PDB file of the backbone (N, CA, C, O) and the ligand in Angstrom, with CONECT records:
HET     ZN  A 101       1
ATOM      1  N   MET A   1     -24.705 -17.460 -24.489  1.00  0.00           N
ATOM      2  CA  MET A   1     -23.216 -17.375 -24.547  1.00  0.00           C
ATOM      3  C   MET A   1     -22.639 -17.275 -25.824  1.00  0.00           C
ATOM      4  O   MET A   1     -22.859 -17.995 -26.798  1.00  0.00           O
ATOM      5  N   LYS A   2     -21.789 -16.200 -25.718  1.00  0.00           N
ATOM      6  CA  LYS A   2     -20.820 -16.002 -26.877  1.00  0.00           C
ATOM      7  C   LYS A   2     -19.543 -16.440 -26.839  1.00  0.00           C
ATOM      8  O   LYS A   2     -18.914 -16.266 -25.795  1.00  0.00           O
ATOM      9  N   LYS A   3     -19.014 -16.988 -27.787  1.00  0.00           N
ATOM     10  CA  LYS A   3     -17.670 -17.323 -27.875  1.00  0.00           C
ATOM     11  C   LYS A   3     -16.661 -16.413 -28.102  1.00  0.00           C
ATOM     12  O   LYS A   3     -16.937 -15.481 -28.858  1.00  0.00           O
ATOM     13  N   GLY A   4     -15.512 -16.467 -27.606  1.00  0.00           N
ATOM     14  CA  GLY A   4     -14.468 -15.809 -27.794  1.00  0.00           C
ATOM     15  C   GLY A   4     -14.237 -14.712 -26.862  1.00  0.00           C
ATOM     16  O   GLY A   4     -13.177 -14.085 -26.859  1.00  0.00           O
ATOM     17  N   ILE A   5     -15.412 -14.415 -25.903  1.00  0.00           N
ATOM     18  CA  ILE A   5     -15.032 -13.101 -25.063  1.00  0.00           C
ATOM     19  C   ILE A   5     -14.107 -13.797 -23.742  1.00  0.00           C
ATOM     20  O   ILE A   5     -13.005 -13.365 -23.406  1.00  0.00           O
ATOM     21  N   HIS A   6     -14.668 -14.724 -23.219  1.00  0.00           N
ATOM     22  CA  HIS A   6     -13.782 -15.374 -21.980  1.00  0.00           C
ATOM     23  C   HIS A   6     -12.697 -16.465 -22.554  1.00  0.00           C
ATOM     24  O   HIS A   6     -13.105 -17.392 -23.253  1.00  0.00           O
ATOM     25  N   PRO A   7     -11.567 -16.355 -22.299  1.00  0.00           N
ATOM     26  CA  PRO A   7     -10.795 -17.328 -22.857  1.00  0.00           C
ATOM     27  C   PRO A   7     -10.938 -18.412 -21.888  1.00  0.00           C
ATOM     28  O   PRO A   7     -11.077 -18.284 -20.672  1.00  0.00           O
ATOM     29  N   GLU A   8     -10.884 -19.608 -22.636  1.00  0.00           N
ATOM     30  CA  GLU A   8     -11.087 -20.845 -21.935  1.00  0.00           C
ATOM     31  C   GLU A   8      -9.566 -21.285 -21.360  1.00  0.00           C
ATOM     32  O   GLU A   8      -8.570 -21.278 -22.084  1.00  0.00           O
ATOM     33  N   TYR A   9      -9.550 -21.675 -19.915  1.00  0.00           N
ATOM     34  CA  TYR A   9      -8.283 -22.178 -19.604  1.00  0.00           C
ATOM     35  C   TYR A   9      -8.044 -23.787 -19.621  1.00  0.00           C
ATOM     36  O   TYR A   9      -8.887 -24.568 -19.179  1.00  0.00           O
ATOM     37  N   VAL A  10      -6.916 -24.158 -20.128  1.00  0.00           N
ATOM     38  CA  VAL A  10      -6.648 -25.357 -20.436  1.00  0.00           C
ATOM     39  C   VAL A  10      -5.330 -25.612 -19.461  1.00  0.00           C
ATOM     40  O   VAL A  10      -4.620 -24.678 -19.091  1.00  0.00           O
ATOM     41  N   VAL A  11      -5.117 -26.852 -19.130  1.00  0.00           N
ATOM     42  CA  VAL A  11      -3.975 -27.430 -18.516  1.00  0.00           C
ATOM     43  C   VAL A  11      -2.541 -27.166 -19.798  1.00  0.00           C
ATOM     44  O   VAL A  11      -2.527 -27.798 -20.855  1.00  0.00           O
ATOM     45  N   CYS A  12      -1.539 -26.228 -19.455  1.00  0.00           N
ATOM     46  CA  CYS A  12      -0.714 -26.124 -20.504  1.00  0.00           C
ATOM     47  C   CYS A  12       0.464 -26.686 -20.158  1.00  0.00           C
ATOM     48  O   CYS A  12       0.932 -26.458 -19.042  1.00  0.00           O
ATOM     49  N   GLU A  13       1.035 -27.401 -20.952  1.00  0.00           N
ATOM     50  CA  GLU A  13       2.404 -27.952 -20.571  1.00  0.00           C
ATOM     51  C   GLU A  13       3.464 -27.027 -21.057  1.00  0.00           C
ATOM     52  O   GLU A  13       3.524 -26.731 -22.250  1.00  0.00           O
ATOM     53  N   VAL A  14       4.339 -26.539 -20.143  1.00  0.00           N
ATOM     54  CA  VAL A  14       5.245 -25.645 -20.347  1.00  0.00           C
ATOM     55  C   VAL A  14       6.692 -26.552 -20.364  1.00  0.00           C
ATOM     56  O   VAL A  14       7.050 -27.373 -19.520  1.00  0.00           O
ATOM     57  N   THR A  15       7.363 -26.156 -21.532  1.00  0.00           N
ATOM     58  CA  THR A  15       8.662 -26.916 -21.568  1.00  0.00           C
ATOM     59  C   THR A  15       9.964 -25.868 -21.612  1.00  0.00           C
ATOM     60  O   THR A  15      10.058 -25.122 -22.586  1.00  0.00           O
ATOM     61  N   CYS A  16      10.886 -25.820 -20.637  1.00  0.00           N
ATOM     62  CA  CYS A  16      11.907 -24.928 -20.608  1.00  0.00           C
ATOM     63  C   CYS A  16      12.963 -25.632 -21.542  1.00  0.00           C
ATOM     64  O   CYS A  16      12.894 -26.816 -21.874  1.00  0.00           O
ATOM     65  N   THR A  17      13.857 -24.832 -21.886  1.00  0.00           N
ATOM     66  CA  THR A  17      15.202 -25.129 -22.658  1.00  0.00           C
ATOM     67  C   THR A  17      16.006 -26.158 -21.877  1.00  0.00           C
ATOM     68  O   THR A  17      16.822 -26.896 -22.430  1.00  0.00           O
ATOM     69  N   CYS A  18      15.776 -26.179 -20.718  1.00  0.00           N
ATOM     70  CA  CYS A  18      16.784 -27.093 -19.833  1.00  0.00           C
ATOM     71  C   CYS A  18      16.115 -28.396 -19.691  1.00  0.00           C
ATOM     72  O   CYS A  18      16.582 -29.317 -19.021  1.00  0.00           O
ATOM     73  N   GLY A  19      14.764 -28.456 -20.488  1.00  0.00           N
ATOM     74  CA  GLY A  19      14.265 -29.956 -20.373  1.00  0.00           C
ATOM     75  C   GLY A  19      13.363 -30.106 -19.376  1.00  0.00           C
ATOM     76  O   GLY A  19      12.723 -31.144 -19.211  1.00  0.00           O
ATOM     77  N   HIS A  20      13.246 -28.908 -18.540  1.00  0.00           N
ATOM     78  CA  HIS A  20      12.253 -29.124 -17.268  1.00  0.00           C
ATOM     79  C   HIS A  20      10.758 -28.890 -17.749  1.00  0.00           C
ATOM     80  O   HIS A  20      10.453 -27.918 -18.440  1.00  0.00           O
ATOM     81  N   LYS A  21       9.949 -29.747 -17.379  1.00  0.00           N
ATOM     82  CA  LYS A  21       8.498 -29.537 -17.966  1.00  0.00           C
ATOM     83  C   LYS A  21       7.520 -29.328 -16.690  1.00  0.00           C
ATOM     84  O   LYS A  21       7.722 -29.955 -15.650  1.00  0.00           O
ATOM     85  N   PHE A  22       6.683 -28.612 -16.799  1.00  0.00           N
ATOM     86  CA  PHE A  22       5.680 -28.350 -15.592  1.00  0.00           C
ATOM     87  C   PHE A  22       4.226 -27.903 -16.361  1.00  0.00           C
ATOM     88  O   PHE A  22       4.072 -27.573 -17.536  1.00  0.00           O
ATOM     89  N   LYS A  23       3.407 -27.993 -15.476  1.00  0.00           N
ATOM     90  CA  LYS A  23       2.036 -27.583 -15.979  1.00  0.00           C
ATOM     91  C   LYS A  23       1.258 -26.479 -15.343  1.00  0.00           C
ATOM     92  O   LYS A  23       1.195 -26.453 -14.114  1.00  0.00           O
ATOM     93  N   ILE A  24       0.688 -25.609 -16.021  1.00  0.00           N
ATOM     94  CA  ILE A  24       0.185 -24.478 -15.571  1.00  0.00           C
ATOM     95  C   ILE A  24      -1.083 -24.402 -16.186  1.00  0.00           C
ATOM     96  O   ILE A  24      -1.313 -25.000 -17.236  1.00  0.00           O
ATOM     97  N   LEU A  25      -1.922 -23.708 -15.606  1.00  0.00           N
ATOM     98  CA  LEU A  25      -3.172 -23.277 -16.202  1.00  0.00           C
ATOM     99  C   LEU A  25      -3.031 -22.137 -17.092  1.00  0.00           C
ATOM    100  O   LEU A  25      -2.571 -21.084 -16.648  1.00  0.00           O
ATOM    101  N   SER A  26      -3.472 -22.278 -18.614  1.00  0.00           N
ATOM    102  CA  SER A  26      -3.243 -21.140 -19.457  1.00  0.00           C
ATOM    103  C   SER A  26      -4.348 -21.204 -20.513  1.00  0.00           C
ATOM    104  O   SER A  26      -5.267 -22.016 -20.406  1.00  0.00           O
ATOM    105  N   THR A  27      -4.257 -20.365 -21.509  1.00  0.00           N
ATOM    106  CA  THR A  27      -5.167 -20.434 -22.679  1.00  0.00           C
ATOM    107  C   THR A  27      -4.636 -20.997 -23.810  1.00  0.00           C
ATOM    108  O   THR A  27      -5.233 -21.053 -24.884  1.00  0.00           O
ATOM    109  N   LYS A  28      -3.115 -21.575 -23.527  1.00  0.00           N
ATOM    110  CA  LYS A  28      -2.477 -22.152 -24.806  1.00  0.00           C
ATOM    111  C   LYS A  28      -2.340 -23.566 -24.240  1.00  0.00           C
ATOM    112  O   LYS A  28      -2.211 -23.691 -23.022  1.00  0.00           O
ATOM    113  N   PRO A  29      -2.358 -24.606 -25.011  1.00  0.00           N
ATOM    114  CA  PRO A  29      -2.089 -25.983 -24.412  1.00  0.00           C
ATOM    115  C   PRO A  29      -0.519 -26.104 -24.190  1.00  0.00           C
ATOM    116  O   PRO A  29      -0.083 -26.721 -23.218  1.00  0.00           O
ATOM    117  N   THR A  30       0.247 -25.549 -25.041  1.00  0.00           N
ATOM    118  CA  THR A  30       1.660 -25.840 -24.801  1.00  0.00           C
ATOM    119  C   THR A  30       2.347 -24.286 -24.759  1.00  0.00           C
ATOM    120  O   THR A  30       1.889 -23.288 -25.315  1.00  0.00           O
ATOM    121  N   LEU A  31       3.481 -24.368 -24.002  1.00  0.00           N
ATOM    122  CA  LEU A  31       4.323 -23.119 -24.057  1.00  0.00           C
ATOM    123  C   LEU A  31       5.661 -23.402 -23.932  1.00  0.00           C
ATOM    124  O   LEU A  31       5.964 -24.389 -23.263  1.00  0.00           O
ATOM    125  N   LYS A  32       6.698 -22.603 -24.541  1.00  0.00           N
ATOM    126  CA  LYS A  32       8.074 -23.000 -24.288  1.00  0.00           C
ATOM    127  C   LYS A  32       8.642 -21.679 -23.760  1.00  0.00           C
ATOM    128  O   LYS A  32       8.356 -20.578 -24.231  1.00  0.00           O
ATOM    129  N   ILE A  33       9.367 -21.869 -22.867  1.00  0.00           N
ATOM    130  CA  ILE A  33      10.258 -20.774 -21.935  1.00  0.00           C
ATOM    131  C   ILE A  33      11.608 -20.872 -22.050  1.00  0.00           C
ATOM    132  O   ILE A  33      12.112 -21.942 -22.390  1.00  0.00           O
ATOM    133  N   GLU A  34      12.398 -19.726 -21.773  1.00  0.00           N
ATOM    134  CA  GLU A  34      13.956 -20.067 -21.884  1.00  0.00           C
ATOM    135  C   GLU A  34      14.703 -20.426 -20.460  1.00  0.00           C
ATOM    136  O   GLU A  34      15.782 -20.987 -20.271  1.00  0.00           O
ATOM    137  N   VAL A  35      13.719 -19.887 -19.505  1.00  0.00           N
ATOM    138  CA  VAL A  35      14.359 -20.384 -17.974  1.00  0.00           C
ATOM    139  C   VAL A  35      13.062 -20.650 -17.162  1.00  0.00           C
ATOM    140  O   VAL A  35      11.930 -20.219 -17.382  1.00  0.00           O
ATOM    141  N   CYS A  36      13.480 -21.426 -16.217  1.00  0.00           N
ATOM    142  CA  CYS A  36      12.364 -21.863 -15.301  1.00  0.00           C
ATOM    143  C   CYS A  36      12.888 -21.702 -13.981  1.00  0.00           C
ATOM    144  O   CYS A  36      13.918 -21.044 -13.832  1.00  0.00           O
ATOM    145  N   ASP A  37      12.277 -22.247 -12.957  1.00  0.00           N
ATOM    146  CA  ASP A  37      12.951 -22.109 -11.562  1.00  0.00           C
ATOM    147  C   ASP A  37      13.857 -23.046 -11.097  1.00  0.00           C
ATOM    148  O   ASP A  37      14.513 -22.995 -10.057  1.00  0.00           O
ATOM    149  N   LYS A  38      13.837 -24.201 -12.241  1.00  0.00           N
ATOM    150  CA  LYS A  38      14.702 -25.126 -11.897  1.00  0.00           C
ATOM    151  C   LYS A  38      16.178 -24.767 -12.307  1.00  0.00           C
ATOM    152  O   LYS A  38      17.085 -25.082 -11.536  1.00  0.00           O
ATOM    153  N   CYS A  39      16.451 -24.128 -13.477  1.00  0.00           N
ATOM    154  CA  CYS A  39      17.422 -23.736 -14.033  1.00  0.00           C
ATOM    155  C   CYS A  39      18.021 -22.310 -13.932  1.00  0.00           C
ATOM    156  O   CYS A  39      19.228 -22.183 -14.138  1.00  0.00           O
ATOM    157  N   HIS A  40      17.310 -21.294 -13.649  1.00  0.00           N
ATOM    158  CA  HIS A  40      17.676 -19.998 -13.645  1.00  0.00           C
ATOM    159  C   HIS A  40      18.448 -19.885 -12.063  1.00  0.00           C
ATOM    160  O   HIS A  40      17.927 -20.251 -11.009  1.00  0.00           O
ATOM    161  N   PRO A  41      19.748 -19.309 -12.211  1.00  0.00           N
ATOM    162  CA  PRO A  41      20.559 -18.920 -11.077  1.00  0.00           C
ATOM    163  C   PRO A  41      19.786 -17.934 -10.065  1.00  0.00           C
ATOM    164  O   PRO A  41      20.089 -17.832  -8.876  1.00  0.00           O
ATOM    165  N   PHE A  42      18.783 -17.248 -10.669  1.00  0.00           N
ATOM    166  CA  PHE A  42      18.149 -16.282  -9.748  1.00  0.00           C
ATOM    167  C   PHE A  42      17.113 -17.033  -8.827  1.00  0.00           C
ATOM    168  O   PHE A  42      16.894 -16.574  -7.706  1.00  0.00           O
ATOM    169  N   PHE A  43      16.524 -18.072  -9.223  1.00  0.00           N
ATOM    170  CA  PHE A  43      15.763 -18.959  -8.165  1.00  0.00           C
ATOM    171  C   PHE A  43      16.828 -20.145  -7.489  1.00  0.00           C
ATOM    172  O   PHE A  43      16.776 -20.449  -6.297  1.00  0.00           O
ATOM    173  N   THR A  44      17.632 -20.648  -8.296  1.00  0.00           N
ATOM    174  CA  THR A  44      18.402 -21.927  -7.774  1.00  0.00           C
ATOM    175  C   THR A  44      19.410 -21.439  -6.690  1.00  0.00           C
ATOM    176  O   THR A  44      19.739 -22.166  -5.753  1.00  0.00           O
ATOM    177  N   GLY A  45      19.934 -20.041  -6.878  1.00  0.00           N
ATOM    178  CA  GLY A  45      20.887 -19.506  -5.938  1.00  0.00           C
ATOM    179  C   GLY A  45      22.155 -20.304  -6.238  1.00  0.00           C
ATOM    180  O   GLY A  45      23.121 -19.896  -5.594  1.00  0.00           O
ATOM    181  N   LYS A  46      22.356 -21.141  -6.895  1.00  0.00           N
ATOM    182  CA  LYS A  46      23.714 -21.995  -7.054  1.00  0.00           C
ATOM    183  C   LYS A  46      24.821 -21.044  -7.639  1.00  0.00           C
ATOM    184  O   LYS A  46      26.009 -21.172  -7.343  1.00  0.00           O
ATOM    185  N   ASP A  47      24.384 -20.169  -8.412  1.00  0.00           N
ATOM    186  CA  ASP A  47      25.260 -19.560  -9.107  1.00  0.00           C
ATOM    187  C   ASP A  47      24.892 -17.891  -8.957  1.00  0.00           C
ATOM    188  O   ASP A  47      25.052 -17.061  -9.851  1.00  0.00           O
ATOM    189  N   SER A  48      24.483 -17.689  -7.911  1.00  0.00           N
ATOM    190  CA  SER A  48      24.203 -16.165  -7.668  1.00  0.00           C
ATOM    191  C   SER A  48      25.219 -15.042  -7.874  1.00  0.00           C
ATOM    192  O   SER A  48      24.980 -13.962  -8.415  1.00  0.00           O
ATOM    193  N   ARG A  49      26.408 -15.454  -7.356  1.00  0.00           N
ATOM    194  CA  ARG A  49      27.519 -14.313  -7.576  1.00  0.00           C
ATOM    195  C   ARG A  49      27.651 -14.288  -8.879  1.00  0.00           C
ATOM    196  O   ARG A  49      27.555 -13.147  -9.331  1.00  0.00           O
ATOM    197  N   THR A  50      27.847 -15.162  -9.707  1.00  0.00           N
ATOM    198  CA  THR A  50      28.158 -15.181 -11.184  1.00  0.00           C
ATOM    199  C   THR A  50      26.886 -14.249 -11.871  1.00  0.00           C
ATOM    200  O   THR A  50      27.031 -13.411 -12.761  1.00  0.00           O
ATOM    201  N   ALA A  51      25.923 -14.539 -11.368  1.00  0.00           N
ATOM    202  CA  ALA A  51      24.525 -13.862 -11.843  1.00  0.00           C
ATOM    203  C   ALA A  51      24.646 -12.632 -11.604  1.00  0.00           C
ATOM    204  O   ALA A  51      24.365 -11.887 -12.542  1.00  0.00           O
ATOM    205  N   LEU A  52      25.101 -11.992 -10.285  1.00  0.00           N
ATOM    206  CA  LEU A  52      25.144 -10.947  -9.961  1.00  0.00           C
ATOM    207  C   LEU A  52      26.203  -9.883 -10.889  1.00  0.00           C
ATOM    208  O   LEU A  52      25.991  -8.795 -11.425  1.00  0.00           O
ATOM    209  N   LYS A  53      27.238 -10.620 -10.808  1.00  0.00           N
ATOM    210  CA  LYS A  53      28.367  -9.995 -11.587  1.00  0.00           C
ATOM    211  C   LYS A  53      27.828  -9.735 -13.200  1.00  0.00           C
ATOM    212  O   LYS A  53      27.891  -8.634 -13.746  1.00  0.00           O
ATOM    213  N   SER A  54      27.451 -10.602 -13.652  1.00  0.00           N
ATOM    214  CA  SER A  54      27.170 -10.399 -15.248  1.00  0.00           C
ATOM    215  C   SER A  54      25.982  -9.511 -15.306  1.00  0.00           C
ATOM    216  O   SER A  54      25.815  -8.904 -16.364  1.00  0.00           O
ATOM    217  N   GLY A  55      25.034  -9.315 -14.238  1.00  0.00           N
ATOM    218  CA  GLY A  55      23.940  -8.624 -14.334  1.00  0.00           C
ATOM    219  C   GLY A  55      22.611  -9.422 -14.938  1.00  0.00           C
ATOM    220  O   GLY A  55      21.625  -8.879 -15.436  1.00  0.00           O
ATOM    221  N   LYS A  56      22.788 -10.564 -14.802  1.00  0.00           N
ATOM    222  CA  LYS A  56      21.772 -11.554 -15.278  1.00  0.00           C
ATOM    223  C   LYS A  56      20.590 -11.277 -14.432  1.00  0.00           C
ATOM    224  O   LYS A  56      19.500 -11.170 -14.994  1.00  0.00           O
ATOM    225  N   VAL A  57      20.675 -11.150 -13.157  1.00  0.00           N
ATOM    226  CA  VAL A  57      19.590 -10.933 -12.247  1.00  0.00           C
ATOM    227  C   VAL A  57      18.811  -9.707 -12.592  1.00  0.00           C
ATOM    228  O   VAL A  57      17.585  -9.767 -12.685  1.00  0.00           O
ATOM    229  N   GLU A  58      19.523  -8.511 -12.802  1.00  0.00           N
ATOM    230  CA  GLU A  58      19.076  -7.448 -13.067  1.00  0.00           C
ATOM    231  C   GLU A  58      18.075  -7.350 -14.304  1.00  0.00           C
ATOM    232  O   GLU A  58      17.022  -6.714 -14.277  1.00  0.00           O
ATOM    233  N   ARG A  59      18.606  -8.143 -15.499  1.00  0.00           N
ATOM    234  CA  ARG A  59      18.104  -8.444 -16.678  1.00  0.00           C
ATOM    235  C   ARG A  59      16.696  -9.153 -16.476  1.00  0.00           C
ATOM    236  O   ARG A  59      15.600  -8.780 -16.894  1.00  0.00           O
ATOM    237  N   PHE A  60      16.994 -10.191 -15.778  1.00  0.00           N
ATOM    238  CA  PHE A  60      15.598 -10.972 -15.404  1.00  0.00           C
ATOM    239  C   PHE A  60      14.685 -10.280 -14.588  1.00  0.00           C
ATOM    240  O   PHE A  60      13.482 -10.524 -14.683  1.00  0.00           O
ATOM    241  N   LYS A  61      15.124  -9.433 -13.787  1.00  0.00           N
ATOM    242  CA  LYS A  61      14.068  -8.629 -12.887  1.00  0.00           C
ATOM    243  C   LYS A  61      13.210  -7.624 -13.981  1.00  0.00           C
ATOM    244  O   LYS A  61      11.998  -7.423 -13.904  1.00  0.00           O
ATOM    245  N   ARG A  62      13.907  -7.179 -14.774  1.00  0.00           N
ATOM    246  CA  ARG A  62      13.306  -6.077 -15.766  1.00  0.00           C
ATOM    247  C   ARG A  62      12.366  -6.688 -16.712  1.00  0.00           C
ATOM    248  O   ARG A  62      11.271  -6.190 -16.974  1.00  0.00           O
ATOM    249  N   LYS A  63      12.866  -7.906 -17.279  1.00  0.00           N
ATOM    250  CA  LYS A  63      12.133  -8.603 -18.168  1.00  0.00           C
ATOM    251  C   LYS A  63      10.809  -9.000 -17.385  1.00  0.00           C
ATOM    252  O   LYS A  63       9.768  -8.903 -18.035  1.00  0.00           O
ATOM    253  N   TYR A  64      10.725  -9.410 -16.140  1.00  0.00           N
ATOM    254  CA  TYR A  64       9.512  -9.950 -15.487  1.00  0.00           C
ATOM    255  C   TYR A  64       9.017  -8.827 -14.836  1.00  0.00           C
ATOM    256  O   TYR A  64       8.001  -8.975 -14.157  1.00  0.00           O
ATOM    257  N   GLY A  65       9.666  -7.462 -14.932  1.00  0.00           N
ATOM    258  CA  GLY A  65       8.878  -6.386 -14.106  1.00  0.00           C
ATOM    259  C   GLY A  65       8.977  -6.737 -12.809  1.00  0.00           C
ATOM    260  O   GLY A  65       7.971  -6.585 -12.116  1.00  0.00           O
ATOM    261  N   LEU A  66       9.949  -7.168 -12.323  1.00  0.00           N
ATOM    262  CA  LEU A  66      10.266  -7.157 -10.638  1.00  0.00           C
ATOM    263  C   LEU A  66      11.071  -5.978 -10.052  1.00  0.00           C
ATOM    264  O   LEU A  66      11.040  -5.717  -8.850  1.00  0.00           O
ATOM    265  N   ALA A  67      11.769  -5.299 -10.921  1.00  0.00           N
ATOM    266  CA  ALA A  67      12.499  -4.199 -10.519  1.00  0.00           C
ATOM    267  C   ALA A  67      11.930  -2.963 -10.347  1.00  0.00           C
ATOM    268  O   ALA A  67      12.621  -2.010  -9.988  1.00  0.00           O
TER     269      ALA A  67
HETATM  270 ZN    ZN A 101      14.661 -24.551 -16.923  1.00  0.00          ZN2+
END
């Protein structure tokens, strides 16, 4: 068994700028993100009209390769 070839997955605590925290499996123990499904209008749908107007959804899609 050689070390460093296969990344070891750990439970990663992700912290969003909105304060929401959740856990995923990652190679890093902690991760910080700018938006999550709890605060981004693209997911919440609360402010979708504003988001569409300002092009936030498009930017978001591009950022995550969804467009
Ligand atoms: Zn968030």
